C-alpha positions in Angstrom: 8.4 -1.6 -22.1 6.9 0.3 -19.2 4.9 3.4 -19.6 6.3 6.5 -18.0 4.6 7.8 -15.0 3.6 11.0 -16.8 2.1 9.0 -19.7 0.2 6.8 -17.3 -1.3 9.7 -15.3 -2.1 11.6 -18.5 -3.9 8.5 -19.9 -5.9 7.9 -16.7 -6.9 11.6 -16.7 -7.9 11.0 -20.3 -10.2 8.2 -19.2 -11.8 10.6 -16.7 -12.3 13.1 -19.5 -13.8 10.5 -21.8 -16.3 9.6 -19.0 -17.3 13.3 -18.9 -17.4 13.4 -22.7 -14.8 16.2 -22.7 -13.6 17.2 -26.2 -9.9 17.2 -25.1 -10.0 13.6 -24.0 -8.4 12.0 -27.1 -5.4 14.3 -26.8 -4.5 12.6 -23.5 -3.6 9.3 -25.1 -0.4 8.2 -26.9 -2.1 6.5 -29.8 1.0 5.3 -31.6 2.2 1.8 -31.9 4.6 2.4 -29.0 1.7 3.9 -27.1 -0.3 0.7 -27.7 2.4 -1.5 -26.3 2.9 0.9 -23.3 -0.9 0.8 -22.7 -0.6 -2.9 -21.9 1.1 -1.7 -18.7 -2.4 -1.1 -17.5 -2.7 -4.9 -17.1 0.0 -4.7 -14.5 -1.6 -1.8 -12.7 -5.0 -3.5 -12.5 -3.7 -7.0 -11.6 -4.1 -6.5 -7.8 -7.7 -5.5 -8.3 -8.2 -8.5 -10.6 -6.7 -10.8 -8.0 -9.0 -9.4 -5.3 -12.1 -9.9 -7.6 -11.0 -13.5 -8.4 -10.5 -14.4 -4.8 -13.9 -12.9 -3.9 -15.6 -14.8 -6.7 -13.9 -18.0 -5.5 -15.0 -17.4 -1.9 -18.6 -17.1 -3.1 -18.5 -20.3 -5.2 -16.3 -22.7 -3.2 -14.4 -21.2 -0.2 -11.1 -22.8 0.7 -10.5 -24.6 -2.6 -8.2 -22.0 -4.4 -4.6 -23.1 -4.6 -1.3 -21.9 -6.2 -2.0 -23.9 -9.4 -5.4 -22.1 -9.7 -3.7 -18.8 -9.2 -1.1 -19.5 -11.9 -3.9 -20.7 -14.3 -5.9 -17.5 -13.7 -2.8 -15.4 -14.3 -2.2 -17.1 -17.6 -5.8 -16.6 -18.6 -5.6 -13.0 -17.6 -2.6 -12.4 -19.9 -4.1 -14.3 -22.8 -7.4 -12.4 -22.5 -5.5 -9.0 -22.5 -3.8 -9.9 -25.7 -6.8 -11.6 -27.4 -9.1 -8.6 -27.4 -6.8 -6.3 -29.5 -6.2 -9.3 -31.8 -10.0 -9.6 -32.2 -10.5 -5.8 -32.8 -8.0 -5.7 -35.6 -10.2 -7.4 -38.2 -13.4 -6.0 -36.6 -12.3 -2.4 -37.1 -11.3 -3.2 -40.7 -14.8 -4.6 -41.4 -16.3 -1.4 -39.9 -14.0 0.6 -42.2 -12.2 2.0 -39.1 -9.0 -0.1 -39.3 -6.8 3.0 -39.2 -8.4 3.9 -35.8 -7.9 0.6 -34.1 -5.0 1.8 -32.0 -6.9 5.1 -31.2 -9.6 2.8 -29.7 -7.6 0.1 -28.0 -5.2 2.5 -26.1 -7.9 4.3 -24.2 -9.8 1.0 -23.8 -6.7 -0.5 -22.1 -6.2 2.4 -19.8 -9.9 2.5 -18.8 -9.4 -1.0 -17.3 -7.5 0.5 -14.4 -10.4 2.6 -12.9 -12.9 -0.1 -14.0 -10.9 -2.8 -12.2 -10.5 -0.9 -9.0 -14.2 0.0 -9.0 -15.1 -3.7 -8.9 -12.1 -4.4 -6.6 -13.5 -1.9 -4.0 -16.9 -3.5 -4.2 -15.3 -7.0 -3.8 -13.3 -5.8 -0.8 -16.4 -4.3 0.8 -18.1 -7.6 0.4 -15.2 -9.6 1.8 -14.9 -7.3 4.8 -18.6 -7.6 5.5 -19.1 -3.8 5.0 -22.0 -4.5 2.7 -24.7 -7.2 2.6 -24.6 -9.8 -0.2 -27.7 -8.1 -1.7 -26.1 -4.7 -1.6 -22.9 -6.1 -3.1 -25.0 -7.4 -6.0 -26.7 -4.0 -6.4 -23.4 -2.2 -6.4 -22.0 -4.6 -9.0 -25.1 -4.0 -11.2 -24.6 -0.2 -10.9 -20.9 -0.5 -11.6 -21.6 -2.6 -14.7 -24.1 0.0 -16.0 -21.4 2.7 -15.6 -18.8 0.6 -17.3 -21.0 -0.1 -20.3 -21.6 3.6 -20.7 -17.9 4.4 -20.5 -16.8 1.6 -22.9 -19.5 2.7 -25.3 -18.3 6.2 -25.2 -14.7 5.1 -25.8 -15.8 3.1 -28.8 -18.0 5.9 -30.2 -15.4 8.6 -29.8 -12.3 6.8 -30.7 -13.7 4.7 -33.6 -15.9 7.6 -34.9 -19.0 5.4 -35.0 -22.6 5.8 -34.0 -24.0 5.0 -30.5 -25.8 1.8 -31.7 -22.6 0.5 -33.2 -20.6 1.5 -30.1 -23.1 -0.5 -28.0 -22.6 -3.4 -30.3 -18.8 -3.2 -29.7 -19.4 -3.3 -26.0 -21.7 -6.4 -26.3 -19.1 -8.1 -28.5 -16.4 -7.3 -25.9 -18.5 -8.9 -23.2 -19.4 -12.0 -25.1 -15.9 -12.4 -26.4 -14.4 -12.1 -22.9 -16.9 -14.6 -21.4 -16.3 -17.1 -24.3 -12.4 -16.8 -24.1 -12.2 -17.0 -20.4 -14.7 -20.0 -20.2 -12.8 -21.9 -23.0 -9.4 -21.3 -21.3 -10.7 -22.3 -17.9 -12.3 -25.5 -19.4 -9.0 -26.3 -21.2 -7.0 -25.7 -18.0 -9.2 -28.1 -16.0 -8.7 -30.9 -18.5 -6.6 -33.8 -17.0 -3.1 -33.9 -18.3 -2.3 -36.8 -20.6 1.5 -36.5 -20.2 
């Protein structure tokens, strides 16, 4: 179920408009059930950047110890994490009284992962190529995280029709949930097989 090129480009332009707080931004997204499933195509688009970021992180922690099994494990974790967040947001939006707007929120959120992923991917590539010092790479990542927090908060605020404080809470929940899910899955994957 692949998104058409037109829908993809329109959605990515919508992310740009959301970042600029443009009033026409929501109209750029297909916020239907089909549009939700097609927005998961963003996971395919951002996968190369994700792989680059993963390799860079591995180089920093333990160079030369990343094999095919590790790559397959990381790919499975990536897919599970992509599907887990919408599953989390379904009850959360209902608790907030915004259940009817869940798809309106998740669709732009999914598409926003593409420019976000490549922003961090470019920083990782610059670090790998030695174009920036380790300290500068850290600084660039901190700046990128600050920009991402602002963008994700704007998406939550605009698409869920909630206040800025609650939108910030959604971003914190997203971050904590991602860290917990990924850590749990990595821990589970490292357990020795009993078969």
